C-alpha positions, 0 to 999 in steps of 0.5 A: 768200517761201519756199524748198523743193523749188525755191529762191526766189532772194529768201529765198536772197539775203536770208540770203546763201546764194550768197555762202556757197556761193562760200566753200565752192567756192573749195576746188574744183579745177576750174571745174566742180567750183566750178559744182557747189557753187554750184548746190546747193540744200537738200534736203528728204528727211532720209535724202538729207541725212544720207547727203550729210553723212556722206559729207562728214564721212567724206572730212574725217576722212581728209583730216586725215591724208592731205592728199594726196587731191586731185580733179582738174580736168576740162574742159568736154566737154559739147559734145563728149558731144553731138556723139558722140551724132551718127552720123558726127559728127567731133570737132575736134582741140581737142575730142578733146584735152580729151576726152583730159584728161578721160579722164586725169582719170577714170582717176586719180580712179577709181584713187584712189576704189578705194584709199579703198574700206576707209577711205571706203566712202561716198566710194568709191560715187562710183567708176565704171569709166573708159573703156579706157585704149587709147582715151586712149592712142590720142588722146594718140599722135595729138594734141597738148595743143592738139589739132594732129594729130601726124605719128605718127597715121597713115603717109599723114599723115606722108608727106603732110606730108613732101610739103608741106615739100618743095614749100614748100622748092622755092618758097621757094627759087625765090621767093628767087632771083628776089628776089635777081636783081632790081635794088636799085631794084626790090626793097622795103626789107628785102625778103624771101619772105613769105605773103599770102592763102596764097600766097608772094610777094615784095615789090617796088616798085610801079614794077618791077611791069610789069617783074617780071610775076605776080600782085599778092596784096596792096600796102602801105598807101602802095601804094609796095610790092606783093605779087608772085607771079612768073609762073614759080612759080605751078605751084610754088604750086599744087603746094604747095597741092595737097600742103596740101590732101592733109595736110588731107584725112588730118587729117580722116580721122583726126579722123573715125577718133578720133572713131568710136573714142571714140563706142562709149564715149560713155556710159562717158565721160559717167559718168567725167566726172561722177565727177570732178566729183562727187568735186571737188564733195565735195572742196571741202566736206570741205576746207571743213568741215576749214577752219571746223571743223565737225561734221555735225549730227544730222538730223531726230532732235530739236529745233533744237540748235546748239553753237558756231554761227558765222556762215559768211560771218564765219568766217576773216575778220579779224573775231573771231567769237563762237560762240553756242549755241541748243538748244530744248527739245522744247516750245519753237518761238518764240525772241524775241531782243531787245536794243540796236541793234548787239547782233548780233541780225540776224546771229544769226537770219541765221546760223541760217537759213544753217546750216540752208540748208548742211546741207541742201544737203550742206555741213558748216556751221561748228557744233560736235558735238551740234548738231541740225538739223531738216529744214525744208520751206519758209523764210521771211525778213522781213529788211531794209527792205522799202519799195517806192516802185514798189508805193506800199508803206511799210515797215510795209505791206511787211512786213504784206505778208510777214507775210500770206504767212507766215501762209498758207504756214508749217507744222510744217516751216517755218523763219521768220526775223522781224527787227524784227517789229512795227516801222514803226508805233504800238508798241502796235499793232506789238506787238499784231500781232507777238504775235498773229503769233508765237503763231500760228506758235507753235501751228503748231509752226513754228520762229521766231526773230524780234528786236524792241525792243518791250518788251511782247513781252518778257512774251510768253514768260511768257504763251504755252507754247512762246515763250522770251526770248533776249538778245545780252549787252551790257556795261552798263559800256562799252555794248558789244556782246559778242555772246554769246546768252543764252537764257531772259533778254530784253535791256535796250534801253539807249536812255537809257543810250546817249543819255546816254553821246552827250552828251544833257543830263541834264534831257532823259534825266530827263524821258524816264525819268519819262515811261516807264510804271512797268511798263517801269522795273520790268521794266528794273530786274528785268532789270538785277538778273538781268543782274548776278547772272548776271555774278556767277554767271559770274565765280564759275563761272570761278573754280571753272574756274580752281581746278578747272584747278589741282587737275587740274594738281596732280594730273597733277603728283602722278601724274607724280611717282608714275610717276617713283618707280615708274620708279625702283623698277623700275630699282633692281630691274633693277639689283638683278637684274643684280648678282645675275646678275653675281655668280652668273656670277663664282662659277661662273667661279670654281668652274670655274677651281677644278675644273681647279685640282682635276683638275691636282692630282689628276693629280699626287697619282694615285699617293697618291689613288685613283680613288674619291676623284678621283671624289668630288672632281670630284662635289663641285666639280660639285655647288658650281657646280650650288649656285651656279647656283641659289643666289637670292643668287648676289651673296653668293656672290661676296662670300663668294669673297673671304673666305678666298679661296674661295666656297661650294662650294669644297673645299681639298686638305685638305678632300679628304684628310679626305673620303677619310678619311671614305670608308674608314669604314663607310657610313651612310645617304646624307643628302639633298642640300641644298635649293636654297633655303630650309631645307625639304627637297625630294624628287626627285619634286617637283623632277624630272619624267620624260617619256621614253617618252611621246608629245608630247600626253602629255609635254605635259600631264605637263610643264605639271602639273609646272610648276604643281605646282613653282610652287605648291611654291615650288621654285626649279627644276624637272629635266626628263628627256627624253632625248636620242633624235631631239630632238623631245621635247627640242624640245617642252620647250624650246618650252613653257619659252620661252612660259611667262613664269614660267620666268626661264631654262632650259638643259641640266644639267651633263654628269654630271648628264644632259647634253643629256638633261636641261632645268633650268628656273629660275622667276622669283623 
C-alpha cells in the first residue's frame, strides 16, 4: 500500500489522516473552507511544500497579534457559475441572492488581503480583484436575502404588484360580502374567505351548494363542507390571475436582466469565490498551528528530525501527551523500537507518519522548532491485524503479502512504518525474516520505523550500519509506561515482571526464567543496568538544572539590586544638582535685591558720591551676580549668604566708601578678573569667541571649534559674541547650542555685558 502523487485511502485511513484533517477543518469559517481542508493530500514537490508551510507560518504569526483577521464564509455557487456560462440562462432569485453574498464576501476578503500586503506578503498573493461593486449593489437593490425580487427592482414590477393587490382586495371584499349574506345554516363553522387551488373561495355546507351555485374547488374530509367560488366572482378571480401573471412576467424579466448583468463577470466572480475559499482554508490551517503550538519544519534540508513531536489526534484532548524527540543522523535510516506492550510504540510510529503527511499537505503539525522533515514520494504502512477470512489469509500471511509489496516498491524517498514486524509465526523464523527485510530497506535508504518484541532483532543495530535501536521508557518499579522515547537503547519486554505483578505463581515464573536462553538473560541484565544508569544520570541532570536555575535566580536578584543602587545614586546626584540650582537661584535673587538697595542708597547719596563711584558700585554688583551664575557650588554661595547677612560678591556701603577712596589713588595696572572656577586664570581669548562679520557656514565652524577647545580646557562657560543685527547669527548659535549635549544651559549676557548681542553657554559639570 503506497501513497504518492495520488492518495491511497488504505494508508491514509491506517494512519488516521482524515481524522487529523477534520481537526484542522474545524477552524474553517464556512463549509466550503472546511471541505477544502478535508481534501488536502500530501505534495511531493519540496518547493511547493516549503511555500505552503511558509504561508501558513506567516499568517499564524500575524494572527497571534491580530485576532481580528477573519475569513468570510461563502455559499456554494458552483451551479450558478455553470448556468452563467450558458448563453441566455436565467438564474433563479435564490441563486442570485447567494451570488450577492459571495460578492460581498469577496469584496471584504480582497480588502483584508490588500491590507496584509506589507505584513503578510505570501498571504496577500491570494488576492484577486473582485467584480465591480456596482453589480453587488444592483443585486442588493433588486433582491431580498431569500431571493425574492423587491418592488424597487423595476417600475413596471411595482405597478404590477399594485394591480395584484387591488384585484385581490376587490375579490376578497366581494367574497366576504357574499358569505356574510348567507344564512347561518348555509355557512360552515368559523367560515371565512380562503384559498383553494390558487382561487379564492368561501366554505359552505354541502347542503347549500345548489342555492349558492358556482364552482366547487375542494371539499372537507367529511364532505360536509365544500369550498365554492360563486359565479359572480369568477371574473374578479380571473382579473386577479391576469394581474399575477403580469407580475410573474415582470419578475422573470428582472431575473433575466440581473443574470445578463452578471454573465460578463463570470470569470471574475469565479476567481473571487475561489479566493474566499482558499483564504478560509489558509486561516483554518494557521489557527490550527496556533492551537497545537506547531512550528514550520525545514523541508528536505536534512535527515528526519522531530523535536517536541506530539500525535495530532491526542493534542487538545483529556490525555496528557508526552512529546517525543527523534533525530536521525545522516547515515541512519532504520529505527527499531522495542519494549513492552502498552508502551505506546504503535502510537509513536503512527504519529511520525501522520506528522509527515500533514506537513507535506501544507499543514503545520504539532512539532517544535528546529525540526526537519524529508519529502517522501511513497508511503507504506503495515499496522494492525491483516487477517482476511475472505482471502483465506492468516495474520502472518497477510503481513508477508504487505512486506512483499513494500520490498517491490520502496526506495530512497519512501517512508515505511512496520508494526510488530516478524510476529505471527515462529520467533526464530520471524526474527530472521524481519532482519532481512530491515537490512534490505536500510540499504535502499528508505526511512523505516519498525516495532518489535523479538529479542533477536535488538542486536541488529550493532551488526548493521544505518539501523538504530530505540525504546519507550518504562518505569521498572511501577511497571507503567512513561511514553518517553529513548534513541539508541533497546527496550526490555518486562514480560515476566508483568506476569509476576499479575499474580502468576512464583515457581512457574522461576521455571520460565530458567528456560530463557543465557544470551537473553545477559542482554536483559545489561539493559537493566543501562536503564538504571540512565535514570541516575537523569536525576543528576535534574539536580544540576535545578542548581543552575537557583544560581540564575540569585544572579538576577543581584543584578536587580545593583540596578536599584545605580538608580538610587542617580537620584541622589539629580537631587544634588537640583539643590545646587536652587541655591544659585536664591543667591542671585539676594544679589538682585541688593542691587536695588544699592541703587536706592546711591540715589540718596548723590551729593556725597560722584557718578564714577556709582558706576563702580553698580559694576561690582553686576559682577557678583555673574559670579553667582557661574559658581560651581552655588548652594555654598547661598549658605554664605546667611553668614553675616551677605553672600559672595555682596558689598556693603562701607566697602563702597573704601572703594571710592581707592579710586582717587593713582591708577595701577588692572588685575585679571577672578576665574569662574578653579584657581587657574583664563585669558579672554579662551573664554570668549566673536562671530561678528562671519557668514553662517564660517560662524558654525568657528563656534564648534571654540566649544571643543573650551571643553578640552575644562572651562565652565564660553561667551559668544554674535551681535544683534537681523538675529540670524544669534539663531544659528542657539540652534547649535541646543543640539550640543555638552552644553548644560545658555542664555543672553547681562545688559552691561552685551545683552542680546552676547550668549553665554555653560557646560555640563
